[in-house]
GUDORO-456040 format. One line per 8 residues: number of its first residue (from 1); for each residue x, y, z of C-alpha. Coordinates in pm, 1 decimal. Example, Ala and Ser with C-alpha at 12.3 -4.5 7.8 and 13.67 -1.06 7.14 Angstrom:
BEGIN
1) 1230.0,-450.0,780.0  1367.0,-106.0,714.0 $
//
This chain:
BEGIN
1) 333.8,-2252.1,1143.9  569.0,-2545.1,1098.4  535.4,-2874.3,1303.8  864.9,-2934.9,1451.8  987.2,-3252.6,1644.8  1295.3,-3313.8,1833.8  1593.8,-3520.4,1674.8  1579.3,-3823.1,1825.2 $
9) 1891.5,-3991.3,1565.6  2149.3,-3952.8,1838.2  1922.9,-4203.2,2082.8  1837.4,-4446.7,1814.4  2189.6,-4469.4,1745.4  2291.8,-4508.4,2118.0  2021.4,-4778.4,2121.0  2135.8,-4957.2,1823.2 $
17) 2320.2,-5275.0,1918.4  2458.2,-5365.5,1569.0  2744.9,-5125.2,1527.3  2887.9,-5289.0,1234.3  3285.1,-5301.4,1180.1  3405.1,-5062.8,1452.9  3302.5,-5098.3,1812.7  3197.2,-4767.7,2011.9 $
25) 3483.3,-4770.4,2228.4  3719.8,-4769.6,1917.7  3527.9,-4490.5,1776.5  3519.5,-4263.1,2111.5  3907.7,-4322.9,2092.0  3930.8,-4183.8,1749.9  3700.2,-3887.3,1846.1  3907.3,-3806.9,2120.6 $
33) 4244.0,-3815.8,1909.6  4145.7,-3705.0,1574.9  3892.7,-3412.7,1668.4  3988.9,-3320.1,1983.3  4391.1,-3324.9,1931.5  4506.5,-3340.9,1600.3  4243.8,-3147.4,1393.2  4197.7,-2887.5,1667.7 $
41) 4587.5,-2822.5,1676.3  4564.6,-2815.0,1256.8  4289.7,-2560.2,1270.0  4408.9,-2319.1,1548.1  4718.2,-2320.6,1375.0  4547.1,-2242.5,1047.1  4348.2,-1992.8,1153.5  4674.5,-1793.7,1284.0 $
49) 4830.1,-1844.1,937.7  4505.5,-1725.6,735.2  4486.0,-1412.7,973.2  4851.8,-1341.3,867.5  4758.4,-1415.5,476.4  4437.0,-1176.0,510.4  4685.1,-904.5,633.3  4939.8,-963.5,384.2 $
57) 4699.2,-989.1,75.2  4557.3,-650.7,209.8  4850.2,-476.8,236.8  4941.6,-613.8,-148.0  4628.2,-430.4,-259.5  4391.2,-569.0,-535.6  4540.2,-413.4,-844.3  4624.0,-790.0,-935.3 $
65) 4348.0,-1032.3,-1013.8  4557.8,-1293.8,-824.1  4560.7,-1114.7,-527.5  4206.7,-1072.9,-512.0  4146.7,-1458.0,-589.6  4385.2,-1567.4,-313.1  4233.1,-1330.7,-67.5  3874.5,-1475.2,-125.7 $
73) 4037.1,-1829.1,-107.4  4199.9,-1709.1,240.0  3872.5,-1619.9,366.4  3702.8,-1893.4,288.8  3970.0,-2146.6,444.8  3967.7,-1925.6,770.4  3587.6,-1987.0,766.2  3662.1,-2372.3,710.0 $
81) 3879.2,-2387.2,1018.2  3709.7,-2173.9,1271.3  3401.4,-2375.2,1224.2  3588.4,-2682.9,1269.4  3737.2,-2528.7,1559.5  3394.0,-2500.3,1756.3  3284.2,-2855.3,1572.3  3595.7,-3013.1,1742.2 $
89) 3467.2,-2864.1,2081.4  3157.3,-3005.2,2045.1  3253.3,-3334.7,1947.8  3517.6,-3348.1,2228.7  3419.4,-3627.7,2513.0  3464.0,-3396.1,2792.8  3294.4,-3108.8,2681.0  3001.2,-3361.2,2555.8 $
97) 2969.9,-3494.3,2900.1  2960.0,-3181.2,3078.0  2605.2,-3086.2,3230.7  2571.4,-2789.0,2961.3  2219.9,-2642.0,2899.2  2228.1,-2757.4,2507.8  2334.2,-3066.8,2346.6  2653.8,-3006.5,2177.5 $
105) 2618.1,-3243.0,1894.1  2256.4,-3115.2,1805.7  2384.3,-2760.5,1816.7  2675.4,-2790.0,1602.2  2511.0,-2966.6,1334.5  2363.8,-2594.5,1208.2  2666.3,-2385.5,1373.0  2949.1,-2573.0,1235.6 $
113) 2903.1,-2893.5,1059.2  2665.3,-2728.3,758.3  2853.9,-2396.5,803.6  3184.0,-2598.7,746.7  3073.6,-2769.9,438.3  2966.9,-2436.2,285.2  3280.0,-2332.5,337.9  3479.4,-2604.4,201.2 $
121) 3262.5,-2622.0,-114.4  3353.4,-2230.8,-147.8  3715.7,-2324.3,-139.9  3699.5,-2597.5,-349.4  3520.6,-2365.5,-629.7  3732.4,-2047.4,-575.5  4039.6,-2314.8,-631.8  3881.6,-2410.3,-948.2 $
129) 3848.1,-2082.3,-1082.7  4185.9,-1971.1,-991.0  4329.0,-2269.3,-1191.8  4078.1,-2176.4,-1470.3  4218.7,-1820.3,-1471.1  4599.6,-1941.0,-1492.2  4455.1,-2184.7,-1804.6  4351.7,-1884.2,-1960.9 $
137) 4692.0,-1690.6,-1908.6  4857.9,-1971.8,-2069.0  4620.3,-2013.6,-2357.0  4513.4,-1616.6,-2434.8  4834.2,-1455.9,-2286.7  4752.8,-1104.6,-2464.7  4380.7,-1095.6,-2412.0  4352.1,-1234.8,-2059.8 $
145) 4419.9,-879.5,-1906.5  4115.7,-764.2,-2065.6  3918.9,-1072.4,-1989.9  4031.6,-1125.1,-1569.4  4029.7,-790.4,-1398.9  4043.8,-754.2,-1024.8  3657.6,-587.3,-1038.0  3563.8,-909.5,-1247.1 $
153) 3747.7,-1151.4,-1020.1  3605.6,-980.1,-727.6  3260.0,-1008.6,-854.2  3301.0,-1382.1,-931.2  3459.9,-1474.3,-584.9  3139.8,-1272.4,-390.5  2905.8,-1466.3,-634.3  3061.3,-1783.0,-521.7 $
161) 3026.5,-1718.6,-163.0  2663.8,-1596.1,-220.2  2547.3,-1888.0,-448.3  2670.8,-2154.7,-217.5  2555.7,-2009.8,105.3  2239.2,-2006.6,-58.3  2240.2,-2368.0,-140.7  2265.8,-2475.4,194.2 $
169) 1962.9,-2252.5,311.8  1705.5,-2518.1,280.0  1881.0,-2704.7,577.1  1804.0,-2448.4,788.6  1428.2,-2431.3,667.9  1369.4,-2754.1,818.5  1606.0,-2763.3,1090.3  1572.2,-2515.6,1370.5 $
177) 1748.0,-2469.8,1722.5  1515.1,-2498.4,2037.4  1430.0,-2624.4,2354.0  1369.5,-3008.3,2341.0  1332.9,-3295.2,2604.3  1675.8,-3469.5,2667.3  1574.8,-3849.1,2755.0  1984.6,-3868.6,2842.6 $
185) 1974.3,-3557.0,3086.9  1610.0,-3610.6,3170.7  1552.1,-3222.5,3155.6  1465.7,-2997.0,2862.9  1783.0,-2853.2,2677.2  1821.5,-2661.2,2385.7  1879.5,-2891.0,2096.9  1784.5,-2971.0,1718.8 $
193) 1393.6,-2952.3,1582.2  1317.5,-3021.4,1260.3  1026.1,-3040.3,1035.6  816.0,-3357.1,888.0  965.4,-3289.3,524.5  1348.3,-3271.4,660.3  1478.2,-3625.4,496.6  1323.0,-3504.7,165.9 $
201) 1502.2,-3193.6,211.7  1824.7,-3294.7,329.5  1838.1,-3587.5,54.2  1822.6,-3334.6,-206.4  2060.7,-3072.6,4.2  2316.2,-3382.6,13.1  2325.3,-3442.0,-328.9  2358.5,-3079.4,-442.7 $
209) 2591.9,-2984.7,-163.9  2841.5,-3305.2,-111.7  2796.0,-3466.2,-453.5  2732.8,-3247.8,-757.4  2898.7,-2924.4,-619.5  3228.0,-3091.4,-490.2  3281.4,-3321.9,-775.8  3223.6,-3047.2,-1045.8 $
217) 3465.7,-2859.0,-872.6  3714.3,-3158.1,-831.7  3691.4,-3222.1,-1179.3  3765.3,-2874.4,-1323.4  4045.4,-2835.3,-1055.7  4188.9,-3187.1,-1198.4  4136.8,-3077.6,-1572.6  4295.0,-2732.7,-1514.9 $
225) 4593.6,-2902.1,-1340.8  4667.7,-3114.6,-1562.4  4659.3,-2879.6,-1827.5  4858.6,-2647.1,-1668.5  5153.7,-2910.3,-1611.8  5156.9,-3004.6,-1980.1  5136.6,-2637.9,-2107.0  5378.7,-2519.0,-1854.6 $
233) 5636.9,-2829.0,-1966.6  5585.1,-2760.1,-2344.0  5624.9,-2352.6,-2283.2  5962.5,-2443.0,-2080.0  6073.1,-2687.1,-2340.1  5986.2,-2423.4,-2629.6  6171.5,-2148.8,-2478.3  6501.5,-2392.7,-2414.2 $
241) 6481.7,-2468.3,-2804.0  6434.3,-2101.5,-2897.7  6633.7,-1886.4,-2677.6  6969.4,-1918.3,-2889.0  6758.2,-1776.9,-3183.0  6638.6,-1472.2,-2956.6  6245.7,-1565.9,-2974.4  6045.9,-1502.1,-2716.6 $
249) 5654.8,-1559.8,-2643.7  5429.5,-1356.9,-2429.1  5423.9,-1604.3,-2111.8  5668.9,-1389.0,-1890.9  5862.2,-1502.2,-1599.1  5615.2,-1382.7,-1338.3  5307.2,-1578.7,-1502.3  5562.9,-1896.8,-1513.0 $
257) 5626.9,-1820.0,-1124.9  5239.3,-1758.6,-1083.4  5132.2,-2066.8,-1226.5  5367.3,-2271.0,-1055.4  5221.4,-2133.5,-719.3  4844.6,-2230.6,-860.9  4965.2,-2555.8,-970.1  5104.7,-2619.4,-597.6 $
265) 4780.0,-2508.1,-457.0  4582.4,-2718.5,-640.8  4819.0,-3008.9,-603.3  4779.4,-2973.4,-218.8  4376.8,-2931.1,-276.2  4346.6,-3246.7,-483.0  4584.8,-3451.1,-234.7  4356.8,-3366.3,49.4 $
273) 4040.3,-3386.2,-111.4  4097.1,-3700.7,-324.1  4021.0,-3940.0,-15.4  3717.1,-3731.7,73.3  3574.3,-3768.9,-249.1  3656.7,-4143.6,-247.0  3445.5,-4146.8,65.6  3154.7,-4009.3,-76.3 $
281) 3156.1,-4241.8,-315.9  3175.8,-4545.4,-117.2  2873.0,-4378.6,42.0  2666.3,-4406.1,-271.9  2784.0,-4785.0,-316.3  2714.1,-4853.1,36.4  2414.9,-4682.8,154.8  2467.0,-4856.4,528.5 $
289) 2811.7,-4617.8,538.5  2604.3,-4315.4,685.2  2568.4,-4151.5,993.9  2274.4,-4352.0,1119.4  2353.1,-4655.5,919.5  2515.0,-5020.1,1023.9  2872.8,-4877.3,951.2  2823.6,-4545.0,1125.2 $
297) 3119.7,-4573.9,1348.7  3338.5,-4672.3,1047.9  3188.4,-4355.2,893.9  3277.4,-4126.5,1151.1  3602.3,-4255.7,1161.9  3671.7,-4191.8,803.7  3534.5,-3878.5,828.8  3757.3,-3746.3,1125.7 $
305) 4032.8,-3835.0,881.5  3860.4,-3630.7,636.4  3838.8,-3338.0,817.0  4205.3,-3335.6,935.4  4288.1,-3351.1,554.8  4058.6,-3052.0,502.7  4218.1,-2876.4,773.4  4560.1,-2936.7,612.0 $
313) 4450.6,-2772.0,286.6  4324.2,-2491.7,419.8  4621.9,-2457.9,665.0  4921.4,-2493.4,482.7  4889.1,-2250.1,161.0  5098.1,-1972.1,400.6  5406.8,-2206.1,310.2  5339.3,-2208.0,-69.5 $
321) 5295.6,-1818.9,-108.6  5589.2,-1743.0,132.8  5823.7,-1973.2,-97.7  5658.4,-1887.7,-454.1  5550.6,-1547.3,-419.9  5853.1,-1278.9,-384.5  5581.1,-1007.0,-308.1  5408.9,-1209.6,-34.2 $
329) 5761.1,-1318.4,99.9  5860.4,-930.7,125.9  5541.3,-777.5,245.3  5536.3,-1091.6,532.4  5893.6,-1014.8,625.5  5854.8,-664.8,643.6  5521.9,-665.2,845.1  5609.3,-959.0,1096.0 $
337) 5976.4,-1018.4,1099.0  6042.7,-668.9,1161.1  5809.0,-644.3,1443.4  5983.4,-950.6,1580.9  6316.1,-810.5,1544.6  6214.2,-487.6,1693.5  6065.6,-679.5,2003.9  6391.9,-848.3,2024.7 $
345) 6600.4,-565.4,2046.5  6354.1,-396.3,2319.9  6416.0,-704.0,2519.4  6804.3,-707.0,2491.3  6775.1,-337.0,2600.6  6568.9,-377.8,2914.2  6762.9,-657.4,3009.4  7094.3,-446.8,3006.8 $
353) 6931.8,-197.7,3189.3 $
//
C-alpha cells in the first residue's frame, strides 16, 4: 500500500505573497482570455477539422504510406485538441469557482494536462518520421517503396503511440485521483493525491517528456526540413537544366507535390513549437520560472500562449491537405461539398413548396 498525500501546492501558491513580475489579477485576465476564449475556439474548430481529416483519410485508403502517416498524425492532433478542451474548461475561472464535488485544477492534471503532453509528443515524433520518410524518398527514390511500406509505417506509428504513452506512466503511479480535504471549500472533494516519492519521479518524467523527447523530435524535424528544402531546390534546378536534353530522374511530380506538402506541415510545426521550446530552455536557465516558482504567474501566461500555438499547429493542417493534395481535395469535395449542395437543393425545394 502506498502512503498518499493531498496536493497542497495550490494552497501554497495562493498563500505566497511574492508573485514575481506579474500580478495575480493579470494572470487571471490571461487565464480567461487565452484559455477560456482564444484557445478554446481554436480547439473546438480543430476538433471538427481533424474529424473531417480522419473521414477523408479512411476513404482514401491505406495503400499509400503517406496516408497512413497522416492518419496517425491526425489522430494524435485530435487527442491534443480534445484534451485541451477539457483543460480549458477546468481553467475557466467561471467553472473553477463553481461549487463542484471535485477540484478542477487537480483533476485536469491527470485527465487533461499529462494526456495533452503525451499527444503533443506523439505529434512531434510522427512529424519527424514523416519528414524523415520524405528525405528517404529523395535520397533513395528507387528503393524507398520497398523500405517504406504501408504495413511498416503503421507499425512505426503504433509503436510511437505505445512508447510515448508508456513514458508518462510513472506520473500516474505517483499521482492518483481521490477524496481530499479542501481548505478553500472546507469540505472533502475529489482531488489529487500523491506518493512521497512524487517529486523525484516527476523530475525524471519532466526531463524525459519535456526535454529529451520533444527536443530530439524538434531537431529531427528541423534537420529533415532543411534537407528537403535544399534537395528540392537542387532537383528543381537540375530538371530545368536537363529538360531540353530529354533527361529525367526518378523523383516524380507526385513525389515533389507530397514533399512540398510535408515541408509545409513541418514548417507549421517548427513555427508553432519554437516558442514552446524556448520556454523550456528558459525554465532550465531560470528554475524560478516554474509552476510553483517565484515567476509562476509569468510561467502560466507564457504557457497559455504556448497552448494556443500547439492548438494552431493541430488545427490548421486541413488547409495544407486541401491545398496541396488533389486526392484529398477530391474526396473532401465529394464527401462534404456534395452533401452541402444536396441539402441546399432540398431547402430550396421545400421553400418552393
